[in-house]
N, C-alpha and C positions, 0 to 999 in steps of 0.2 A: 439545384439549387447551386447554386455559385460559390467561390470560394470565399473563407471568410479568412481570413489570415492577419490578426494581431501581435502586436507587440508585446516581446516575451521579457518578465522581469528579470532584472539585474543581478550583480552576483547577491550572495546571502551577506546582509545586515548582522551586525553584534546581534539583534535583540532576536533574530532567526534563529542564528550560532546559539546561542545559550537556550534555546529553548530545546532545542536537538540534542543537547547537549544531556537537558534533563532526560526527554526521553528515551534515552538509548541505556538509564538507569532503571528505568521502568519496565517490569514484564506486565508485555503489552495485553492478558488475560485482564489484569488488574482493571484497566480501563472500562472493561465488560460491566466492572459494575458501577458505574458512573453515568455511562453513556449507553445508548439506544440505537441511534443511528449512526451511520459511516462504516457500519460492519459488509464488508465485501461478500458475496454468498460463498457457501465454504467448499464450493468445486475449484473457485479460482485461489488454485495453489503456488506453491513456489516449485518451481521445476528444477533450478538450480542455485547454487548458491549456502552458503550456509550463516550468514551473518545477520543480524539484524537490519530489518530496512528501514532506514529510516531519511525522507530526504522531500524535499519541494516537489508538487504538480506540475509538469508543463505539458498539457494535452494536446494530442493530436488527430484529428479523423479522418480516416481513407475511407475508399471506393472498398466492396470486398475483393477485389483483384488487384489493385493500382498503391504501391507500397511509395510513389515520387516525393509525397511528401511527407512522409516518416524518414524517409532519408535527406530530405532537406535540414527537418526541426534538428534529425543527427547532429549537424553543424555547429547546431547554433547552442546548445546545452550545455551548462558550466558545472562546477563544482556542486555537489549537494542536489542536483536535480534529478528526478524521476521520471523518465518518459512515458506517460499515458495514451494509449493506445486503445481509440474505440475503433472496432472494425465496422461498426456500421451492422452488428447482428452477425455476419460471417463467422462459422465454424468449419472450412474448409480449408482456408487457405493460412500459408503463417506469413505473417510481417516479419518480424524479424528471426534474426539467425544470427549465423558466424560473423558474417561481417557487419551488419550493422550494430550488433553486440559490441562488437570491436570497437567500433567508432565512439560508440558510446563511454565503454569505457577508456580509450586515450584520452575523453574531454574531462575526465572527471566525474562522469554521473554517477548516481549513486544506487539506480536500479531500473527496470524495465516495467511495467504491466501493460500483459495484453488481454484484452477482450475477445480474447482466438484464441489462437493458435500460436509456437514458436515451434521452430526447426534445428537444423545440426548439433543435439543435444550431447553430443560428445566433447563438439567445439565448446559449446556454452561453460560445461562444467569445468573445460581449461582457463578460459575467461574469469570464470567465479564471480562475476556481476550477478546480484539475486533478479532474477526474473520471472514472473509468475503470468501464468496462465489458465486455461482450460485443460490444453494437452500440446501436444506434437504430431505433427504430419512432415512429410515428405515433400507434400504438394503447398509451391510457396507464390507470393503476391511477386506481379511483375510491373516495372517501370513505363504504364499504359502512357501518363500524362494527361487524366482524366481531368477534364477542369471542374473537380466537385472538393469537397473536404473541408476542414478548417488548422487551423492552428492556433492556439494559446483561446478556443474556444470551449467555454460549455460543453461538455461530455458525457458517458454514462458507461460507468465501469462497472463488473458485478452486482449491477442493481441500485447502484450507489451515485446520486451526481457529482461531478468532478469539476474544481477549477483550478483554472493555471493561478500556483499560488498558494493550493490546500496541501496540507501536511500527509505525507505517504508514511505509514509505520505497517511492517510484514516480518512475519516470524514463520517458525513452522507451522502455526496455528492456523494463519490463512492474512488475511490485510483489513486494514481500517484506514478508511481514506476521509479527514474532517478539516473544517475551515482552524487555523494558527487560534485565533482569540479562543475555540474552544478547548481545546486540549490545554492551552496556557492556564486557562481558568482551575484544573483540575492534577496537573502536573503532580505540581508539589503534594497534595495528599496523597496521589498513586504512591511517590516515592516513601510518604513516611508509612502508608500501607505495606509497602512491599517490606521496610525493613522491620517492622511489627512478626511478621509472618514467622520467622522462624522460631521466634518463642512459642506461638498460639500451635507449631506442630510439636511443638516439646512438651509442652503440656499434654495437648492429646495422648503420648506415648505415655504420659506418665498414666491415666487412667481416665482424664476429667473429660467427660460427653461436651462433644462438639456445639450442644442446643445451648449450655449453661455457658460454655466462653463468649459463643455471638450474639447471644439474648434469646435468641429462636425458641429455647424452652417456655422461659418468662411469657412471651406473646404467646405460646398453645396454650397457658394456663391462663392467661386475661382472657383470651377466643372462648374457651371451653365456659370459664365462669361467666360471660356475657350473655351464653346462649339461653 
């Protein structure tokens, strides 16, 4: 398959920045009340970093052993970008380590997601950039210059189809990757839900049954009466 190199988006615009600011206010599992798609496999977890990850996907697909395209795209990203690395199914080699992560951090990238492994974990902790992968290994990719792969093209990460420009959300629970329009449609309601949750929890500690507060008990009674 020949190289597929596409034009990457420019700096974040005002609309994207506003959406990202709103999403940072949301407890990401709240989005699970509204969405069913966009959730990466649970095994794809944060390896380093403690902050929430909110950013814009920039995709790159590499071959199992060759990280040439990743090194190239590391010099193209900008503030708020999250590099999404499709390793073509390889789970033996690590394309992401100390040098690449420093290159991304120096350009203001928000994080990195690898559909494979990472390396140099102690050095990555020093940088602090959020990095998500399936695990770690000392076996790394090389700069072979194989004429295969893609930049900016659709990829698959953790079972989720990803396009450059999608929104990437991550925390200690895992990853969500979805089109901006889909998240923009629910973010305000999610913020409202989170704001109401402390009162709900307080009522539980005051002795109120959960089902009475959420309407589940009424639903169960209605279902029983209809049987």
